[in-house]
Biopython code that builds the backbone (N, CA, C, O; Angstrom):
import numpy as np
from Bio.PDB.StructureBuilder import StructureBuilder

atoms = [
    (1, "MET", "N", (7.402, -4.460, -5.673)),
    (1, "MET", "CA", (7.614, -3.149, -5.147)),
    (1, "MET", "C", (7.613, -2.162, -6.312)),
    (1, "MET", "O", (7.972, -2.502, -7.440)),
    (2, "GLU", "N", (7.210, -0.960, -6.016)),
    (2, "GLU", "CA", (7.053, 0.039, -7.069)),
    (2, "GLU", "C", (8.214, 1.033, -7.063)),
    (2, "GLU", "O", (8.942, 1.159, -6.078)),
    (3, "GLN", "N", (8.365, 1.730, -8.180)),
    (3, "GLN", "CA", (9.354, 2.798, -8.250)),
    (3, "GLN", "C", (8.818, 4.003, -7.492)),
    (3, "GLN", "O", (7.616, 4.118, -7.247)),
    (4, "ASN", "N", (9.721, 4.891, -7.126)),
    (4, "ASN", "CA", (9.359, 6.139, -6.462)),
    (4, "ASN", "C", (8.696, 5.911, -5.104)),
    (4, "ASN", "O", (7.797, 6.654, -4.710)),
    (5, "GLU", "N", (9.147, 4.878, -4.395)),
    (5, "GLU", "CA", (8.640, 4.641, -3.047)),
    (5, "GLU", "C", (9.773, 4.167, -2.159)),
    (5, "GLU", "O", (10.764, 3.603, -2.622)),
    (6, "VAL", "N", (9.600, 4.412, -0.878)),
    (6, "VAL", "CA", (10.559, 3.941, 0.109)),
    (6, "VAL", "C", (9.773, 3.215, 1.197)),
    (6, "VAL", "O", (8.703, 3.660, 1.615)),
    (7, "ILE", "N", (10.322, 2.098, 1.642)),
    (7, "ILE", "CA", (9.702, 1.305, 2.698)),
    (7, "ILE", "C", (10.489, 1.558, 3.972)),
    (7, "ILE", "O", (11.684, 1.270, 4.040)),
    (8, "LEU", "N", (9.817, 2.097, 4.982)),
    (8, "LEU", "CA", (10.462, 2.381, 6.261)),
    (8, "LEU", "C", (10.247, 1.208, 7.205)),
    (8, "LEU", "O", (9.116, 0.786, 7.443)),
    (9, "VAL", "N", (11.341, 0.690, 7.736)),
    (9, "VAL", "CA", (11.301, -0.400, 8.705)),
    (9, "VAL", "C", (12.009, 0.070, 9.969)),
    (9, "VAL", "O", (12.730, 1.068, 9.953)),
    (10, "GLU", "N", (11.799, -0.651, 11.056)),
    (10, "GLU", "CA", (12.402, -0.230, 12.318)),
    (10, "GLU", "C", (13.912, -0.469, 12.368)),
    (10, "GLU", "O", (14.667, 0.423, 12.755)),
    (11, "GLY", "N", (14.353, -1.657, 11.983)),
    (11, "GLY", "CA", (15.749, -2.003, 12.212)),
    (11, "GLY", "C", (16.535, -2.377, 10.973)),
    (11, "GLY", "O", (15.983, -2.701, 9.921)),
    (12, "GLU", "N", (17.843, -2.318, 11.140)),
    (12, "GLU", "CA", (18.762, -2.642, 10.060)),
    (12, "GLU", "C", (18.632, -4.096, 9.626)),
    (12, "GLU", "O", (18.840, -4.420, 8.456)),
    (13, "LYS", "N", (18.288, -4.973, 10.570)),
    (13, "LYS", "CA", (18.115, -6.393, 10.247)),
    (13, "LYS", "C", (17.042, -6.570, 9.174)),
    (13, "LYS", "O", (17.202, -7.388, 8.268)),
    (14, "SER", "N", (15.967, -5.821, 9.268)),
    (14, "SER", "CA", (14.902, -5.915, 8.262)),
    (14, "SER", "C", (15.385, -5.437, 6.900)),
    (14, "SER", "O", (15.026, -6.017, 5.875)),
    (15, "VAL", "N", (16.197, -4.382, 6.881)),
    (15, "VAL", "CA", (16.758, -3.896, 5.610)),
    (15, "VAL", "C", (17.605, -4.992, 4.976)),
    (15, "VAL", "O", (17.504, -5.237, 3.773)),
    (16, "MET", "N", (18.435, -5.651, 5.772)),
    (16, "MET", "CA", (19.292, -6.716, 5.236)),
    (16, "MET", "C", (18.462, -7.878, 4.704)),
    (16, "MET", "O", (18.766, -8.422, 3.642)),
    (17, "LYS", "N", (17.421, -8.260, 5.429)),
    (17, "LYS", "CA", (16.555, -9.351, 4.967)),
    (17, "LYS", "C", (15.852, -8.968, 3.667)),
    (17, "LYS", "O", (15.734, -9.795, 2.763)),
    (18, "LEU", "N", (15.388, -7.732, 3.566)),
    (18, "LEU", "CA", (14.730, -7.283, 2.339)),
    (18, "LEU", "C", (15.713, -7.278, 1.172)),
    (18, "LEU", "O", (15.377, -7.732, 0.079)),
    (19, "GLU", "N", (16.920, -6.770, 1.394)),
    (19, "GLU", "CA", (17.921, -6.742, 0.323)),
    (19, "GLU", "C", (18.308, -8.150, -0.120)),
    (19, "GLU", "O", (18.566, -8.373, -1.302)),
    (20, "THR", "N", (18.352, -9.094, 0.805)),
    (20, "THR", "CA", (18.620, -10.491, 0.457)),
    (20, "THR", "C", (17.561, -11.020, -0.506)),
    (20, "THR", "O", (17.828, -11.925, -1.297)),
    (21, "ASN", "N", (16.363, -10.450, -0.435)),
    (21, "ASN", "CA", (15.251, -10.856, -1.301)),
    (21, "ASN", "C", (15.020, -9.864, -2.442)),
    (21, "ASN", "O", (13.920, -9.776, -2.988)),
    (22, "SER", "N", (16.068, -9.121, -2.793)),
    (22, "SER", "CA", (16.061, -8.194, -3.944)),
    (22, "SER", "C", (15.067, -7.047, -3.806)),
    (22, "SER", "O", (14.543, -6.555, -4.806)),
    (23, "ILE", "N", (14.806, -6.622, -2.587)),
    (23, "ILE", "CA", (13.998, -5.427, -2.332)),
    (23, "ILE", "C", (14.967, -4.387, -1.789)),
    (23, "ILE", "O", (15.409, -4.476, -0.644)),
    (24, "PHE", "N", (15.295, -3.394, -2.624)),
    (24, "PHE", "CA", (16.391, -2.479, -2.329)),
    (24, "PHE", "C", (15.947, -1.076, -1.932)),
    (24, "PHE", "O", (16.787, -0.183, -1.820)),
    (25, "ASN", "N", (14.663, -0.859, -1.719)),
    (25, "ASN", "CA", (14.173, 0.491, -1.431)),
    (25, "ASN", "C", (13.697, 0.641, 0.013)),
    (25, "ASN", "O", (12.725, 1.349, 0.279)),
    (26, "SER", "N", (14.375, -0.018, 0.934)),
    (26, "SER", "CA", (13.986, 0.092, 2.343)),
    (26, "SER", "C", (15.031, 0.880, 3.125)),
    (26, "SER", "O", (16.212, 0.909, 2.778)),
    (27, "ILE", "N", (14.559, 1.509, 4.181)),
    (27, "ILE", "CA", (15.407, 2.312, 5.061)),
    (27, "ILE", "C", (15.031, 1.990, 6.503)),
    (27, "ILE", "O", (13.848, 1.938, 6.840)),
    (28, "ALA", "N", (16.024, 1.776, 7.347)),
    (28, "ALA", "CA", (15.777, 1.579, 8.777)),
    (28, "ALA", "C", (15.696, 2.938, 9.452)),
    (28, "ALA", "O", (16.597, 3.764, 9.307)),
    (29, "ILE", "N", (14.616, 3.168, 10.188)),
    (29, "ILE", "CA", (14.474, 4.441, 10.899)),
    (29, "ILE", "C", (15.006, 4.343, 12.325)),
    (29, "ILE", "O", (15.089, 5.354, 13.023)),
    (30, "GLY", "N", (15.367, 3.141, 12.765)),
    (30, "GLY", "CA", (16.021, 2.970, 14.052)),
    (30, "GLY", "C", (15.096, 2.957, 15.253)),
    (30, "GLY", "O", (15.557, 2.828, 16.387)),
    (31, "THR", "N", (13.811, 3.088, 15.025)),
    (31, "THR", "CA", (12.823, 3.123, 16.098)),
    (31, "THR", "C", (11.446, 2.933, 15.468)),
    (31, "THR", "O", (11.343, 2.564, 14.298)),
    (32, "SER", "N", (10.395, 3.181, 16.233)),
    (32, "SER", "CA", (9.041, 2.987, 15.697)),
    (32, "SER", "C", (8.379, 4.290, 15.257)),
    (32, "SER", "O", (7.176, 4.328, 15.001)),
    (33, "HIS", "N", (9.172, 5.355, 15.172)),
    (33, "HIS", "CA", (8.603, 6.632, 14.721)),
    (33, "HIS", "C", (9.648, 7.403, 13.905)),
    (33, "HIS", "O", (10.853, 7.198, 14.047)),
    (34, "ILE", "N", (9.149, 8.283, 13.056)),
    (34, "ILE", "CA", (10.020, 9.084, 12.197)),
    (34, "ILE", "C", (10.455, 10.336, 12.955)),
    (34, "ILE", "O", (9.635, 11.012, 13.576)),
    (35, "SER", "N", (11.738, 10.637, 12.898)),
    (35, "SER", "CA", (12.219, 11.876, 13.517)),
    (35, "SER", "C", (11.883, 13.058, 12.611)),
    (35, "SER", "O", (11.546, 12.876, 11.441)),
    (36, "LYS", "N", (11.977, 14.258, 13.154)),
    (36, "LYS", "CA", (11.727, 15.457, 12.342)),
    (36, "LYS", "C", (12.727, 15.549, 11.192)),
    (36, "LYS", "O", (12.366, 15.936, 10.081)),
    (37, "GLU", "N", (13.973, 15.196, 11.456)),
    (37, "GLU", "CA", (14.998, 15.243, 10.411)),
    (37, "GLU", "C", (14.699, 14.233, 9.303)),
    (37, "GLU", "O", (14.825, 14.552, 8.121)),
    (38, "GLN", "N", (14.305, 13.020, 9.682)),
    (38, "GLN", "CA", (13.935, 12.015, 8.680)),
    (38, "GLN", "C", (12.732, 12.486, 7.861)),
    (38, "GLN", "O", (12.678, 12.270, 6.651)),
    (39, "MET", "N", (11.777, 13.124, 8.520)),
    (39, "MET", "CA", (10.602, 13.639, 7.826)),
    (39, "MET", "C", (11.010, 14.679, 6.783)),
    (39, "MET", "O", (10.501, 14.665, 5.662)),
    (40, "LYS", "N", (11.917, 15.574, 7.144)),
    (40, "LYS", "CA", (12.387, 16.599, 6.198)),
    (40, "LYS", "C", (13.046, 15.963, 4.976)),
    (40, "LYS", "O", (12.817, 16.391, 3.845)),
    (41, "ILE", "N", (13.856, 14.949, 5.210)),
    (41, "ILE", "CA", (14.529, 14.267, 4.094)),
    (41, "ILE", "C", (13.502, 13.597, 3.182)),
    (41, "ILE", "O", (13.598, 13.698, 1.959)),
    (42, "LEU", "N", (12.531, 12.920, 3.767)),
    (42, "LEU", "CA", (11.504, 12.248, 2.965)),
    (42, "LEU", "C", (10.678, 13.250, 2.169)),
    (42, "LEU", "O", (10.284, 12.969, 1.037)),
    (43, "LEU", "N", (10.415, 14.409, 2.749)),
    (43, "LEU", "CA", (9.682, 15.448, 2.014)),
    (43, "LEU", "C", (10.480, 15.916, 0.798)),
    (43, "LEU", "O", (9.913, 16.130, -0.273)),
    (44, "LYS", "N", (11.782, 16.072, 0.962)),
    (44, "LYS", "CA", (12.633, 16.507, -0.155)),
    (44, "LYS", "C", (12.702, 15.457, -1.261)),
    (44, "LYS", "O", (12.801, 15.801, -2.438)),
    (45, "LEU", "N", (12.650, 14.189, -0.891)),
    (45, "LEU", "CA", (12.730, 13.112, -1.878)),
    (45, "LEU", "C", (11.468, 13.005, -2.738)),
    (45, "LEU", "O", (11.517, 12.513, -3.865)),
    (46, "ARG", "N", (10.344, 13.465, -2.199)),
    (46, "ARG", "CA", (9.069, 13.424, -2.940)),
    (46, "ARG", "C", (8.729, 12.006, -3.400)),
    (46, "ARG", "O", (8.370, 11.789, -4.557)),
    (47, "VAL", "N", (8.844, 11.054, -2.492)),
    (47, "VAL", "CA", (8.523, 9.659, -2.798)),
    (47, "VAL", "C", (7.323, 9.206, -1.971)),
    (47, "VAL", "O", (7.002, 9.803, -0.944)),
    (48, "ASN", "N", (6.676, 8.158, -2.426)),
    (48, "ASN", "CA", (5.647, 7.523, -1.615)),
    (48, "ASN", "C", (6.346, 6.817, -0.456)),
    (48, "ASN", "O", (7.414, 6.229, -0.626)),
    (49, "VAL", "N", (5.734, 6.883, 0.714)),
    (49, "VAL", "CA", (6.336, 6.320, 1.916)),
    (49, "VAL", "C", (5.447, 5.197, 2.434)),
    (49, "VAL", "O", (4.242, 5.373, 2.618)),
    (50, "ILE", "N", (6.057, 4.049, 2.663)),
    (50, "ILE", "CA", (5.330, 2.909, 3.212)),
    (50, "ILE", "C", (5.934, 2.591, 4.569)),
    (50, "ILE", "O", (7.118, 2.269, 4.669)),
    (51, "MET", "N", (5.123, 2.680, 5.607)),
    (51, "MET", "CA", (5.575, 2.394, 6.961)),
    (51, "MET", "C", (5.319, 0.910, 7.238)),
    (51, "MET", "O", (4.173, 0.462, 7.261)),
    (52, "ALA", "N", (6.397, 0.162, 7.446)),
    (52, "ALA", "CA", (6.320, -1.285, 7.664)),
    (52, "ALA", "C", (6.916, -1.616, 9.029)),
    (52, "ALA", "O", (7.996, -2.197, 9.128)),
    (53, "LEU", "N", (6.198, -1.239, 10.067)),
    (53, "LEU", "CA", (6.675, -1.439, 11.430)),
    (53, "LEU", "C", (6.412, -2.861, 11.906)),
    (53, "LEU", "O", (5.671, -3.619, 11.282)),
    (54, "ASP", "N", (7.043, -3.203, 13.036)),
    (54, "ASP", "CA", (6.769, -4.486, 13.673)),
    (54, "ASP", "C", (5.283, -4.567, 14.016)),
    (54, "ASP", "O", (4.619, -3.545, 14.191)),
    (55, "LYS", "N", (4.772, -5.791, 14.111)),
    (55, "LYS", "CA", (3.332, -5.997, 14.302)),
    (55, "LYS", "C", (2.785, -5.288, 15.547)),
    (55, "LYS", "O", (1.642, -4.831, 15.541)),
    (56, "ASP", "N", (3.580, -5.194, 16.602)),
    (56, "ASP", "CA", (3.085, -4.604, 17.846)),
    (56, "ASP", "C", (3.146, -3.073, 17.877)),
    (56, "ASP", "O", (2.854, -2.467, 18.908)),
    (57, "LYS", "N", (3.520, -2.446, 16.763)),
    (57, "LYS", "CA", (3.615, -0.981, 16.700)),
    (57, "LYS", "C", (2.511, -0.415, 15.813)),
    (57, "LYS", "O", (2.053, -1.073, 14.879)),
    (58, "ASP", "N", (2.089, 0.815, 16.116)),
    (58, "ASP", "CA", (1.014, 1.478, 15.371)),
    (58, "ASP", "C", (1.556, 2.753, 14.728)),
    (58, "ASP", "O", (1.810, 3.743, 15.414)),
    (59, "ALA", "N", (1.728, 2.721, 13.423)),
    (59, "ALA", "CA", (2.262, 3.877, 12.692)),
    (59, "ALA", "C", (1.361, 5.095, 12.818)),
    (59, "ALA", "O", (1.835, 6.226, 12.708)),
    (60, "LEU", "N", (0.088, 4.885, 13.043)),
    (60, "LEU", "CA", (-0.850, 6.008, 13.130)),
    (60, "LEU", "C", (-0.706, 6.792, 14.436)),
    (60, "LEU", "O", (-1.363, 7.818, 14.613)),
    (61, "LYS", "N", (0.132, 6.329, 15.337)),
    (61, "LYS", "CA", (0.425, 7.077, 16.565)),
    (61, "LYS", "C", (1.640, 7.989, 16.396)),
    (61, "LYS", "O", (2.008, 8.716, 17.318)),
    (62, "ASP", "N", (2.255, 7.949, 15.224)),
    (62, "ASP", "CA", (3.450, 8.748, 14.941)),
    (62, "ASP", "C", (3.031, 10.074, 14.313)),
    (62, "ASP", "O", (2.629, 10.111, 13.150)),
    (63, "LYS", "N", (3.123, 11.165, 15.077)),
    (63, "LYS", "CA", (2.641, 12.459, 14.575)),
    (63, "LYS", "C", (3.466, 12.961, 13.386)),
    (63, "LYS", "O", (2.920, 13.623, 12.503)),
    (64, "ASN", "N", (4.767, 12.661, 13.345)),
    (64, "ASN", "CA", (5.566, 13.077, 12.189)),
    (64, "ASN", "C", (5.152, 12.322, 10.928)),
    (64, "ASN", "O", (5.126, 12.899, 9.841)),
    (65, "PHE", "N", (4.831, 11.049, 11.064)),
    (65, "PHE", "CA", (4.344, 10.271, 9.920)),
    (65, "PHE", "C", (3.004, 10.831, 9.434)),
    (65, "PHE", "O", (2.779, 10.945, 8.229)),
    (66, "LEU", "N", (2.124, 11.177, 10.360)),
    (66, "LEU", "CA", (0.829, 11.749, 9.977)),
    (66, "LEU", "C", (1.009, 13.112, 9.316)),
    (66, "LEU", "O", (0.282, 13.442, 8.379)),
    (67, "ASN", "N", (1.958, 13.900, 9.786)),
    (67, "ASN", "CA", (2.255, 15.182, 9.130)),
    (67, "ASN", "C", (2.817, 14.960, 7.733)),
    (67, "ASN", "O", (2.458, 15.674, 6.797)),
    (68, "LEU", "N", (3.684, 13.985, 7.590)),
    (68, "LEU", "CA", (4.242, 13.653, 6.281)),
    (68, "LEU", "C", (3.136, 13.258, 5.300)),
    (68, "LEU", "O", (3.212, 13.572, 4.113)),
    (69, "ALA", "N", (2.122, 12.577, 5.798)),
    (69, "ALA", "CA", (1.008, 12.118, 4.951)),
    (69, "ALA", "C", (0.184, 13.275, 4.391)),
    (69, "ALA", "O", (-0.604, 13.079, 3.465)),
    (70, "LYS", "N", (0.353, 14.460, 4.932)),
    (70, "LYS", "CA", (-0.344, 15.630, 4.387)),
    (70, "LYS", "C", (0.274, 16.079, 3.069)),
    (70, "LYS", "O", (-0.386, 16.751, 2.276)),
    (71, "TYR", "N", (1.532, 15.718, 2.823)),
    (71, "TYR", "CA", (2.278, 16.209, 1.663)),
    (71, "TYR", "C", (2.717, 15.097, 0.699)),
    (71, "TYR", "O", (2.884, 15.343, -0.495)),
    (72, "ASN", "N", (2.900, 13.900, 1.206)),
    (72, "ASN", "CA", (3.319, 12.752, 0.393)),
    (72, "ASN", "C", (2.246, 11.673, 0.501)),
    (72, "ASN", "O", (1.476, 11.645, 1.462)),
    (73, "LYS", "N", (2.202, 10.790, -0.487)),
    (73, "LYS", "CA", (1.361, 9.605, -0.336)),
    (73, "LYS", "C", (2.054, 8.693, 0.661)),
    (73, "LYS", "O", (3.200, 8.290, 0.463)),
    (74, "CYS", "N", (1.349, 8.375, 1.727)),
    (74, "CYS", "CA", (1.898, 7.513, 2.767)),
    (74, "CYS", "C", (0.964, 6.330, 2.981)),
    (74, "CYS", "O", (-0.260, 6.466, 2.969)),
    (75, "TYR", "N", (1.564, 5.190, 3.173)),
    (75, "TYR", "CA", (0.824, 3.949, 3.365)),
    (75, "TYR", "C", (1.317, 3.268, 4.633)),
    (75, "TYR", "O", (2.438, 3.500, 5.085)),
    (76, "ILE", "N", (0.462, 2.426, 5.197)),
    (76, "ILE", "CA", (0.889, 1.575, 6.300)),
    (76, "ILE", "C", (0.677, 0.123, 5.891)),
    (76, "ILE", "O", (-0.294, -0.226, 5.221)),
    (77, "MET", "N", (1.612, -0.703, 6.315)),
    (77, "MET", "CA", (1.477, -2.143, 6.128)),
    (77, "MET", "C", (0.986, -2.714, 7.445)),
    (77, "MET", "O", (1.638, -2.573, 8.480)),
    (78, "GLU", "N", (-0.172, -3.362, 7.394)),
    (78, "GLU", "CA", (-0.768, -3.962, 8.589)),
    (78, "GLU", "C", (-1.011, -5.443, 8.335)),
    (78, "GLU", "O", (-1.426, -5.836, 7.245)),
    (79, "ASP", "N", (-0.753, -6.244, 9.331)),
    (79, "ASP", "CA", (-0.961, -7.686, 9.231)),
    (79, "ASP", "C", (-2.406, -8.016, 9.593)),
    (79, "ASP", "O", (-2.678, -8.488, 10.697)),
    (80, "THR", "N", (-3.322, -7.772, 8.679)),
    (80, "THR", "CA", (-4.748, -8.011, 8.946)),
    (80, "THR", "C", (-5.109, -9.494, 8.897)),
    (80, "THR", "O", (-6.185, -9.881, 9.351)),
    (81, "ASP", "N", (-4.227, -10.324, 8.356)),
    (81, "ASP", "CA", (-4.491, -11.768, 8.260)),
    (81, "ASP", "C", (-3.784, -12.576, 9.348)),
    (81, "ASP", "O", (-3.791, -13.806, 9.315)),
    (82, "ASN", "N", (-3.174, -11.886, 10.310)),
    (82, "ASN", "CA", (-2.462, -12.536, 11.418)),
    (82, "ASN", "C", (-1.416, -13.546, 10.939)),
    (82, "ASN", "O", (-1.374, -14.687, 11.399)),
    (83, "LEU", "N", (-0.590, -13.107, 10.021)),
    (83, "LEU", "CA", (0.491, -13.938, 9.499)),
    (83, "LEU", "C", (1.743, -13.840, 10.371)),
    (83, "LEU", "O", (2.610, -14.712, 10.319)),
    (84, "LEU", "N", (1.833, -12.788, 11.164)),
    (84, "LEU", "CA", (3.007, -12.522, 11.999)),
    (84, "LEU", "C", (2.700, -12.772, 13.469)),
    (84, "LEU", "O", (1.543, -12.763, 13.890)),
    (85, "GLU", "N", (3.758, -12.995, 14.238)),
    (85, "GLU", "CA", (3.622, -13.039, 15.690)),
    (85, "GLU", "C", (3.758, -11.618, 16.223)),
    (85, "GLU", "O", (4.131, -10.706, 15.485)),
    (86, "GLU", "N", (3.456, -11.431, 17.499)),
    (86, "GLU", "CA", (3.306, -10.093, 18.086)),
    (86, "GLU", "C", (4.454, -9.131, 17.799)),
    (86, "GLU", "O", (4.191, -7.982, 17.446)),
    (87, "LYS", "N", (5.679, -9.532, 17.929)),
    (87, "LYS", "CA", (6.806, -8.607, 17.789)),
    (87, "LYS", "C", (7.531, -8.738, 16.449)),
    (87, "LYS", "O", (8.594, -8.148, 16.260)),
    (88, "ASP", "N", (6.965, -9.502, 15.525)),
    (88, "ASP", "CA", (7.602, -9.710, 14.222)),
    (88, "ASP", "C", (7.578, -8.463, 13.357)),
    (88, "ASP", "O", (6.620, -7.690, 13.377)),
    (89, "ALA", "N", (8.652, -8.283, 12.596)),
    (89, "ALA", "CA", (8.675, -7.313, 11.498)),
    (89, "ALA", "C", (8.022, -7.985, 10.294)),
    (89, "ALA", "O", (8.000, -9.214, 10.220)),
    (90, "PRO", "N", (7.492, -7.213, 9.352)),
    (90, "PRO", "CA", (6.812, -7.820, 8.201)),
    (90, "PRO", "C", (7.669, -8.789, 7.389)),
    (90, "PRO", "O", (7.118, -9.679, 6.742)),
    (91, "ILE", "N", (8.982, -8.650, 7.398)),
    (91, "ILE", "CA", (9.854, -9.547, 6.630)),
    (91, "ILE", "C", (10.277, -10.775, 7.434)),
    (91, "ILE", "O", (10.854, -11.699, 6.862)),
    (92, "ASP", "N", (10.013, -10.815, 8.730)),
    (92, "ASP", "CA", (10.515, -11.894, 9.584)),
    (92, "ASP", "C", (10.016, -13.285, 9.205)),
    (92, "ASP", "O", (10.701, -14.270, 9.480)),
    (93, "LYS", "N", (8.860, -13.391, 8.591)),
    (93, "LYS", "CA", (8.321, -14.706, 8.196)),
    (93, "LYS", "C", (8.598, -15.017, 6.729)),
    (93, "LYS", "O", (8.027, -15.954, 6.172)),
    (94, "GLY", "N", (9.464, -14.242, 6.112)),
    (94, "GLY", "CA", (9.856, -14.504, 4.735)),
    (94, "GLY", "C", (9.256, -13.517, 3.752)),
    (94, "GLY", "O", (8.341, -12.760, 4.075)),
    (95, "VAL", "N", (9.797, -13.547, 2.543)),
    (95, "VAL", "CA", (9.411, -12.567, 1.527)),
    (95, "VAL", "C", (7.983, -12.783, 1.026)),
    (95, "VAL", "O", (7.314, -11.818, 0.657)),
    (96, "ASP", "N", (7.506, -14.021, 1.006)),
    (96, "ASP", "CA", (6.129, -14.255, 0.548)),
    (96, "ASP", "C", (5.120, -13.613, 1.490)),
    (96, "ASP", "O", (4.151, -13.001, 1.040)),
    (97, "VAL", "N", (5.339, -13.749, 2.791)),
    (97, "VAL", "CA", (4.462, -13.106, 3.775)),
    (97, "VAL", "C", (4.585, -11.594, 3.657)),
    (97, "VAL", "O", (3.581, -10.884, 3.717)),
    (98, "PHE", "N", (5.810, -11.095, 3.491)),
    (98, "PHE", "CA", (6.008, -9.654, 3.324)),
    (98, "PHE", "C", (5.193, -9.137, 2.144)),
    (98, "PHE", "O", (4.509, -8.119, 2.255)),
    (99, "ARG", "N", (5.266, -9.834, 1.019)),
    (99, "ARG", "CA", (4.543, -9.391, -0.182)),
    (99, "ARG", "C", (3.025, -9.421, 0.024)),
    (99, "ARG", "O", (2.317, -8.548, -0.479)),
    (100, "LYS", "N", (2.525, -10.411, 0.754)),
    (100, "LYS", "CA", (1.080, -10.466, 1.038)),
    (100, "LYS", "C", (0.653, -9.245, 1.848)),
    (100, "LYS", "O", (-0.377, -8.635, 1.562)),
    (101, "ILE", "N", (1.440, -8.895, 2.848)),
    (101, "ILE", "CA", (1.117, -7.728, 3.676)),
    (101, "ILE", "C", (1.278, -6.450, 2.858)),
    (101, "ILE", "O", (0.468, -5.530, 2.976)),
    (102, "TYR", "N", (2.316, -6.391, 2.033)),
    (102, "TYR", "CA", (2.557, -5.228, 1.169)),
    (102, "TYR", "C", (1.378, -4.998, 0.224)),
    (102, "TYR", "O", (0.946, -3.860, 0.039)),
    (103, "GLU", "N", (0.865, -6.050, -0.362)),
    (103, "GLU", "CA", (-0.243, -5.919, -1.318)),
    (103, "GLU", "C", (-1.496, -5.339, -0.665)),
    (103, "GLU", "O", (-2.336, -4.754, -1.348)),
    (104, "LYS", "N", (-1.624, -5.496, 0.644)),
    (104, "LYS", "CA", (-2.793, -4.973, 1.361)),
    (104, "LYS", "C", (-2.501, -3.651, 2.067)),
    (104, "LYS", "O", (-3.270, -3.218, 2.926)),
    (105, "ARG", "N", (-1.381, -3.007, 1.701)),
    (105, "ARG", "CA", (-1.043, -1.731, 2.343)),
    (105, "ARG", "C", (-2.201, -0.749, 2.186)),
    (105, "ARG", "O", (-2.969, -0.809, 1.226)),
    (106, "ARG", "N", (-2.303, 0.151, 3.153)),
    (106, "ARG", "CA", (-3.442, 1.069, 3.195)),
    (106, "ARG", "C", (-2.960, 2.509, 3.148)),
    (106, "ARG", "O", (-2.044, 2.896, 3.874)),
    (107, "LEU", "N", (-3.589, 3.299, 2.283)),
    (107, "LEU", "CA", (-3.267, 4.719, 2.163)),
    (107, "LEU", "C", (-3.726, 5.459, 3.413)),
    (107, "LEU", "O", (-4.843, 5.257, 3.889)),
    (108, "VAL", "N", (-2.861, 6.310, 3.936)),
    (108, "VAL", "CA", (-3.193, 7.144, 5.095)),
    (108, "VAL", "C", (-3.732, 8.465, 4.573)),
    (108, "VAL", "O", (-3.091, 9.129, 3.759)),
    (109, "GLN", "N", (-4.905, 8.838, 5.045)),
    (109, "GLN", "CA", (-5.512, 10.099, 4.583)),
    (109, "GLN", "C", (-5.861, 10.995, 5.742)),
    (109, "GLN", "O", (-6.379, 12.093, 5.539)),
]
sb = StructureBuilder()
sb.init_structure("model")
sb.init_model(0)
sb.init_chain("A")
sb.init_seg("    ")
for serial, (resi, resn, name, xyz) in enumerate(atoms, 1):
    if name == "N":
        sb.init_residue(resn, " ", resi, " ")
    sb.init_atom(name, np.array(xyz, "f"), 0.0, 1.0, " ", f" {name:<3s}", serial, name[0])
structure = sb.get_structure()
């Protein structure tokens, strides 16, 4: 994981699993989309944002995330190698799978 970035996940469980694996820059957004208030906070932080939603969710359908991508570098983590099951979060299959998906993150433009 890189400095000056935050990994957004849906639930607190994913944050705990990431922290157990020494990844301390994740935040649970509590749902599959960023609220306007969360977007404002992320804009103030001036960090790269990585959206790491559950496999069955599409970050590109989140209009606040797309608006954020106009001002910050934003990435999405997608399971293009089918390492996860339908409702899995990227960390659910372990840190090695998470890192594989992270390495293939895609810049949103």
